[in-house]
N, C-alpha and C positions, 0 to 999 in steps of 0.2 A: 504494500500500500504506500510505503514511503516513496518508492520510485514513481508511482502514478501521481503522487502529490507534487513531486518535483516537475514532472511533465506539465501538470495543470498550472503550476506556478508560472512556467514559461508561457503557456497558452494565454493566461490572463494578463501577463506582462505585455504580451504582444497586443492584446485587446486595448490595454491602457495606452500603449505607445501610439496606436492608430488614431487616438483622439487628438493628436497635436494640432490639426487644422479645423477641428469641430468648434462651432460657436459656443457650445456648452461642454467643451472637452474636459475642463477641470472637474466638473461634476462626475462625468463618466469615467475619467481616469481614477478618481477617488473610489468610485463604486467597484471598479475592477481591481484596484489596489487592495481592497478588503479581501477579495478572493485570493490574491497573491499572498497576503499575509497569513490567511487561514491555511493555505496550501503549504507554505513554508513551515508553519507551526507543526502541521502533521508530518511533514518530511523530516523534521528534527525529532520526531517521536514524542512530542509534547501533546498534552490534551488540549484540543481546541475548545474555546469557550463560546457559548452563545449560538451553537449550531441550530437549534430549533428556531430561535428568533431570526437568525440570518436566513434560514431556509424560507420562513414565512415572508420575510421582507422581500426577498428576491422573487418569490412566487407571486406576491401581491403586485409588485411592480410589473412583472411580466403579464399578469392578467389585465392590468390597467392599460398596458400598451399593445396587447396582443391583437386587437381588431385589425391592426395594420397587416398582420401576418396572413390574414384571409383574403387579402387583395392580390390581384395579379401584379406581378413585378414588385413584390414587397422588398426584394433585395435592393431595389433602387430607392427605397424610402428610408430616410434616416431613422424614423421611429420604428419601422419594421426591423431594421438591423439592431437597434437598441433593445427591442423586445426579444429578439433571438438571443442576444447576449445575456439578458436577464434570465431567460429560460435555461441557458447553459449553466449559468451560475446557480440557479435553484436546483437543477439536477445534480450538480456537483455537491452542493450542501446535503442533498438527500442521500447521495452515495456515501458521504462522510458520516451522516447519521446512522445509516445502516451498518457501516463498518464499525462504528463505535459500539452499537448494540451487540454486534457479533464478537466484539473484543479484538478486532483487527487494529484498532487504534485506541490509545488510552482515553478513558472517560474523564471529563472535567469533574473536579470535586465540589 
């Protein structure tokens, strides 16, 4: 699981770096940086804190923005891409929650 966490840290770092020319890039870079930090904590073998809350926050954000995903050419829509990023983030938090429940990563105390 630690190797996967390192890979995901690189993925989310890439997402954050792609925000450099976005009008609201600082906000999205910070959102993706949360994912990077959680991934690095897992990669270091430490218990990540707040996974249920983070999973709910990312899922709520994705649900709020997701109507864009149901349009044709959503990939050309900034909101559609942001929604997809939030869905990926929510799924990653869900994977970490499941791994924590199974004992693959340490549970926070």
